[in-house]
N, C-alpha and C positions, 0 to 999 in steps of 0.2 A: 125443861132438862138439864139435869144438872149431877154432877157425878158424885156420889156416896160417899165412896172411896175407892183403891184403887181396884176393883175388882165389879164395882158397880155402879147405877147409873140411877137415877131419881127422875120419872117421866110423871110431869105434871099436865093434868086436862082441865081446858077452861072455856068458855065460851063469851061471845060478843054479846049475849042477850041478856036482858035482866031476868035470872032466875027466882022463882020460890024458894024458901025452904024447905020445901020438899026434894026439890030437885036431885037427881042422884046420877054421879057417873059411874059408867060401865065400862070396864077393859076387856080388850080382845087380843087374843095372840093367833096369831095366824088364821083371823075371823072365826075363831070359837073362845066363846065365854071364860073368861079367866076367874075377876072378881070385879068388886067393887068399891070406886072411891077416888077420891080427885086426883089421890097421885099413886106411882106404880116403882116398885123396885124390881129392875131388872140387869141378867150378868153382862158386864161387860164384852165387847166383841160375839155378841151374841148375833144370827141372823134373821131371828123371828122378828117377822111383822106386828107390830103392836100399833093399835087406833085405840080410841074411845067415843063414846057417844051418852048422849041422857038417856036414861030411860025411856024406854019408849017410841024413840026417834031411832032405831037401827039403820033407817036409809039416810041418817045423815050423820052418819060418822065420819071422824075425821080420817085425813089421809094416814097411812100408815109410815111409820118409821122405823129403820130397821138399818142396821151395820154393813159394810158392801160384800158383796158376792166376791168369790175372786175373781181377780181382773184378769181379762183377756186379754193379750197382745199382738199385735196385728205389724207388717213390716209393708211397706210400699215403694217402689214396685213389687219388690218380692224381697226376700233374706239371704239372696244369694246375688250379687251385681259385682260390676267390674270395676277396678279402681277409679274414681272421679265422677260415679254417677250420685245423683243425689236420692238419698232414701229417707222416708219418714217412719219412726217408728209410733206406735199410738198403745194406750193404755185406757182401758174400759172397764167399765162396772155400773151395776148397778146398788144405789143406796138412797137413802132419805134419811137426812140431809144429804144433798151431795158431797159425794168425796172430793178430798184433796190428792192428790198424784205427786209420786217422787220417782225417776228413772236411778237405776243404779246399773255398774258394769259389774260382772264378778272377775276380778283378776286373780288366778290362781288359787291360792290357800290363803293369802290377804284378806283382809276386811273389804266389804263391796265400795267401790267409787261411785259418790254422789257424782251424779250427772245434771239433773235437771229438776224442776218441781213442777212440771207440768205436765196437762195429757200426753202431749207429744212431744218426742226427741229427733230432732231433726239434723240428718247429715245434709248440708249442701254441697260437698266433695269429698267423698267418703274415700278413707287410704287402707293401705294396708294395716297399721296399728291399729285402724279399728275393727278389726276382726276379735269374736268374742261373743260371751254369754252377757246376756241383758236380761233383767228384770223390773220390775213395776212395784208401787203398793198403794194401794187405795184406804184412803182413812177417812173416817168423821166421826162425829160423838159419841158413838154406840160399837166404834171398833176400827180393827186395822185389819187388812188382806194381803197377802202377797202373790204374786202372778207366777205360772210355770216360768222356766226360763226360754229363750228363743233366740239361738245360733244366729249369728251375722257373720256369712261366708261372704269375703271381698277376693274377688280372683286378680291376681296380680300376676305379673312375669317373675321368672328368677331374678335375684337379686346376686349380687357376685360372688361364685362358687370359690370356697377355703378348701384346700386342698394339704391333706396332712400325710406326712412319710413313714412308714413304717419303721424304718430301718435308716441310718443315715445317709445324705443324698450322695457321699462317695461309697462306692462298692467294690469290692472284689470281684474279680473275676470267676463266674460258678456261682456270686450269690444269688438271693430273693431280696425282691423289692416288693412291698405292698402300698399303693396311691388308694387314697381317699378322698371322692369329691361329696361336699354338699353344700345346698344354696336354699336359701329360705323362697318358698314360692307356691302358690294355690292357683290350680291344682299342682299337686308334686310332681316335680321336674323328673322327664329322662336325662341320663348321663352320657357323654360319648369322650372317649379319650383320644388325644391326639399327637402327633411329634411334630414341631417346628418346620417349615418348610415343606411337609408332609400331605396332600390330599386326602390320602384316603385313612380314615380312621384306624389307631391302632388297638381300640377295643370299645365296648360299651358295655355301660351297669356303672354303677357306683364305684363300684371296687375294680382298679386294676391291679394286676400280681404278674411281676417280670419274675420268671422262675428260675433262668439260667442265664445271669448277667453277662456279656460280654462287651468287647469295644464297641460294637456296633450298636449298643444300645443307649451308648451315653449321647446325652444331647438335651434340649430343652422339651417340656413336656407340660402339657394345659387341657383341661377338662371344660366341655361346654354343659351348661344346663339348658333345658329346652320344654317350656310348656305350650299350650295353646296360645298365652297371651304374650309369650316372648321367646327371647333366648338369651344367655349372658355367657360369657367365658372368665374364667379363672385367671391369676397372673401367670406367667411363663416359671416353672420349677425344673432348674439345673440337676441331673441327673449324672456323675462324671465315672469314672474310674480312680482311684484315690493312686496319684503317683508313689506316694511315701511306701502304701502297703503292697504296693504290683511292686516297688524295687524290694521287700522285704520275699515276697513270695517269691522272685528269680532266684534270691540267695538262696532262700531256704529249699527249693528244687534242685540249685547245683551244689550245694554243698558237700554231699556225697561223693560224687565224682570229684570233687578235686580234691577231697582229701585221700581219698585211693590214689591218686596222681601222687600228690605230695609225699604218703607212706612208699611207694615202690621207690621214687627219688631217693628218700631217705634209705632204704635198703640197699640202694645198689652203692650207694656212695659209702655206705658202712663194709661191705662188702670189698670195694676196691681198698677202703683204707688199710681193712685186715691184710689184704694182698702184698701190696707194699711194705708193709712192715716184716711180712715172712721172709722178703725179696731182700730186705736191708741186711737182715738178720745175719742171712746166710754170706754174704761176701765182707761184714765189719772186722773180723780177725786179719786177713790178709791185708786188708787196706790198713789199718793201724801198722804192723809190721813195714812195710812201704813207706808208711810215710815218717817212720822214723828213722830209719834208714838215709833216707833222704834230708832230712834235717839237721843231721849230724853236720856239727861245725871241725873245718878243717884241721885244727888244734886238735881233734881228739882222735884224729885220725891214727897218730902214733901211738897211742895208748891202747889203741885195738889192736896195733900189732904187737904190741908186747904181752897182750892178753895173749893173742894165738899161740906165739913163742912157749909160753908159759905152758899152756897146755897139750903141746906139740916136744916134748924132750929129745927123743929120737930124732926128730928133723934138725935140730939144735945142734948133736952130735955129729951128723952125716956134713953139716958145713962145716964143722972145725977140721 
């Protein structure tokens, strides 16, 4: 058997006996006559069965040669096992010459990862990272065939959950906050939410929402992920009211009453000032005269008398 080109193989029939010049070889495909001759060209990858014999000796035909059939795969003890179990995958097919086997793991959309070139793939202690799709190939000189996929399911407990927050961990009173818990587990985990130092759960489910946040909600929270294989808790997450935002909120709430009080005080002050000015304007002329009279120096008193005499001549005549 030799390869003629990339798509065909040449099969050669020979005998260990000494043959006469009249000896003639006959070829059959799937036990049906096709042609005579010492050689035969066949398609590469064919699963048909070819054999040859000497004419007149059909009962002494050669063993059939053929490419691999589609391989079958099996898992022992089963395709679903616990983490740490011993598992064996077996690839088998019918082919002559005997097939060579190769095992692969399909990781997402990337190229398959070659694992072994043996008929069996053995996991002495299977891990959660071994979860995935596996397949094998069987190949001989006549062709190559690929098996169907087999899914290896490894049961394992939840890994440590991670928690994400939809809002800032510092909240204003009345705000809402949504917490989400997620953990890698098989089977899928169930989730429960707790507040630190409390025995009773606050909520169940992967998502926990506090719709009307108050000071009583402040504190450390964590989630628990659990399946039949075990359980695991997340780290504590502190949720508090923001002191800065709360101060701003108080100022915002009290701003209008404070402004009203200030405006009233300012109005009263303006009214009091206007009243004081009005009183001052009615008393100011009299107070000015009295002040001038009181401030006159003694040496000016005679001049004042003289001025008075000039103003009253009749009174001067009477005195004469």
